[in-house]
C-alpha positions in Angstrom: -121.3 25.0 5.3 -121.5 23.1 8.5 -121.9 19.4 8.8 -122.9 18.0 12.2 -123.8 14.6 13.4 -125.5 13.5 16.5 -127.5 10.5 17.8 -130.7 9.8 16.2 -132.6 7.8 18.8 -131.3 9.5 22.0 -130.4 12.8 23.3 -126.7 13.6 22.7 -124.2 16.2 21.8 -123.8 17.3 18.2 -120.2 16.8 16.7 -119.2 19.1 13.9 -117.3 17.2 11.3 -117.0 20.1 8.9 -117.3 23.9 9.1 -115.9 25.9 6.3 -116.5 27.2 2.8 -117.0 24.8 -0.2 -114.7 25.5 -3.3 -116.1 25.3 -6.8 -114.2 22.1 -7.2 -116.4 20.5 -4.5 -119.6 20.9 -6.4 -120.3 19.3 -9.8 -123.6 18.7 -12.0 -124.1 15.5 -13.7 -125.5 15.0 -17.1 -129.0 14.2 -15.5 -128.7 17.6 -13.7 -128.1 16.1 -10.2 -125.8 18.2 -8.2 -123.1 16.5 -6.3 -121.3 18.1 -3.3 -118.2 16.3 -2.3 -115.8 17.3 0.4 -113.3 16.1 3.1 -114.5 16.2 6.6 -113.3 14.8 9.9 -114.1 11.2 10.6 -116.9 10.5 13.1 -115.0 8.2 15.2 -111.3 8.4 14.5 -109.6 11.7 15.7 -107.3 13.3 13.0 -108.8 11.1 10.3 -110.9 12.4 7.4 -113.4 10.9 5.1 -114.9 12.0 1.7 -118.6 12.8 2.1 -120.8 13.1 -1.0 -124.2 14.5 -1.1 -126.3 14.1 -4.3 -129.3 16.3 -4.9 -131.8 15.9 -7.6 -133.1 18.8 -9.7 -136.3 18.5 -7.8 -134.5 18.9 -4.5 -132.6 21.9 -5.7 -135.8 23.4 -6.9 -137.2 22.8 -3.4 -134.2 24.8 -2.0 -135.1 27.7 -4.2 -138.8 27.6 -3.3 -137.8 27.7 0.4 -135.5 30.5 -0.1 -138.0 32.6 -2.0 -140.7 31.8 0.7 -138.3 33.1 3.4 -137.6 36.3 1.5 -141.4 36.8 1.1 -141.8 36.3 4.9 -138.8 38.5 5.7 -137.1 35.7 7.6 
């Protein structure tokens, strides 16, 4: 997985905060079927500092990922 940030309102260079594989321990499923991805990545401003980033996806959002992947397979993308 790769996590990059860059300015949103002006042109700018992307900064990679994380580039690597997620472990099974980085992913959990909550009782309401939300998927939480939580991992350590570089801090956006402070060199040699890290932050814990968490992304929570609903079941509907996960289903959208699956539909998008199936559509890409159908289109040979």
